[in-house]
C-alpha positions in Angstrom: 17.4 -20.0 -2.9 15.0 -19.9 -5.7 11.8 -21.4 -4.5 10.6 -24.7 -6.2 7.7 -24.2 -8.8 5.2 -25.8 -6.3 6.4 -23.1 -3.9 5.9 -20.4 -6.2 2.4 -21.8 -7.1 1.5 -21.9 -3.6 2.7 -18.4 -3.0 0.9 -16.9 -5.9 -2.5 -17.8 -4.3 -2.1 -14.9 -2.1 -1.7 -12.3 -4.8 -4.1 -9.3 -5.2 -5.7 -11.1 -8.1 -6.6 -14.1 -5.9 -7.6 -12.1 -3.0 -10.0 -10.1 -5.3 -11.6 -13.0 -6.7 -11.9 -14.6 -3.1 -14.2 -11.6 -2.4 -15.8 -11.7 -5.9 -14.2 -8.3 -6.7 -13.6 -7.7 -10.5 -10.1 -7.3 -11.0 -10.3 -4.0 -13.0 -13.0 -2.5 -10.8 -12.1 1.0 -10.2 -13.4 4.3 -9.1 -14.7 6.9 -11.5 -16.0 9.5 -9.0 -13.1 11.8 -8.7 -14.6 13.1 -5.1 -13.8 9.5 -3.8 -11.0 9.6 -1.1 -9.4 6.9 1.0 -6.7 7.1 3.6 -4.3 5.1 5.5 -2.5 6.6 8.8 0.2 5.5 11.0 2.4 6.9 13.9 6.3 6.9 14.0 8.1 5.9 10.9 4.8 5.0 8.9 5.0 6.0 5.5 5.6 4.3 1.9 8.0 4.3 -0.9 6.4 5.5 -4.2 9.2 3.3 -6.0 7.8 0.4 -4.2 4.3 1.2 -4.9 5.3 1.4 -8.6 7.1 -2.1 -8.6 3.8 -3.6 -6.8 1.8 -2.1 -9.4 4.0 -3.8 -12.1 4.1 -7.3 -10.4 0.6 -7.5 -8.7 -2.0 -5.0 -9.7 -1.6 -2.8 -13.1 -4.7 -0.9 -12.4 -3.2 1.0 -9.5 -2.9 4.9 -10.2 0.1 5.9 -8.3 -0.5 9.7 -9.2 -3.5 9.4 -6.9 -1.4 8.3 -4.0 0.0 11.3 -2.0 1.0 12.3 1.6 -1.3 14.6 3.5 1.4 15.8 6.1 5.1 16.9 6.1 6.2 13.8 8.0 6.9 11.0 5.5 7.9 8.5 7.9 11.4 6.9 7.8 12.5 4.0 5.7 13.9 1.1 7.7 11.9 2.2 10.7 9.8 -0.2 12.7 6.4 0.9 11.2 7.6 1.8 7.6 6.9 -1.4 6.0 3.4 -1.5 7.6 2.9 1.7 5.8 4.1 0.2 2.7 1.5 -2.7 2.9 -1.2 -0.6 4.0 -0.6 1.7 1.0 -0.4 -1.2 -1.6 -3.3 -3.0 -0.5 -5.6 0.3 -0.4 -4.6 1.2 -3.5 -5.2 -2.3 -5.2 -8.7 -2.5 -3.5 -9.5 1.0 -4.2 -8.1 1.6 -7.7 -8.1 5.0 -9.0 -9.3 6.5 -5.6 -7.4 9.4 -4.5 -5.1 8.1 -1.4 -4.0 9.9 1.3 -1.1 8.4 3.3 -1.1 10.2 6.6 1.3 10.3 9.6 0.7 13.0 12.1 3.4 11.7 14.8 7.0 12.6 13.8 8.2 10.3 16.8 10.9 7.7 15.3 8.9 4.6 16.9 5.4 3.7 17.1 5.6 4.7 21.0 5.2 8.4 20.9 7.8 10.6 22.5 10.9 9.0 20.6 12.7 11.6 18.7 
């Protein structure tokens, strides 16, 4: 069911704002150099959900610029696959800590699992 107010308070201590504060990173710090680039990479079903990134932006980090996040390969992983949520997490966090940075999401292995060779 719905967590108690105390549980919600405890959970909220792990949000992006609290993590940035712990590292003394200003919440609004964002890149201004358009040449700045960052990347997340993963194999198999690794990917991310653009709609999920929008939801994360709305609830955790309004400074994320989703238009700066894109795939750099034709393989975009597979929703529900064994590595897809890792890709979501990686994409959310790198976008939150590197706000306004052009972000590449790369999956160069079309295997359906993190173990190479499964098609």
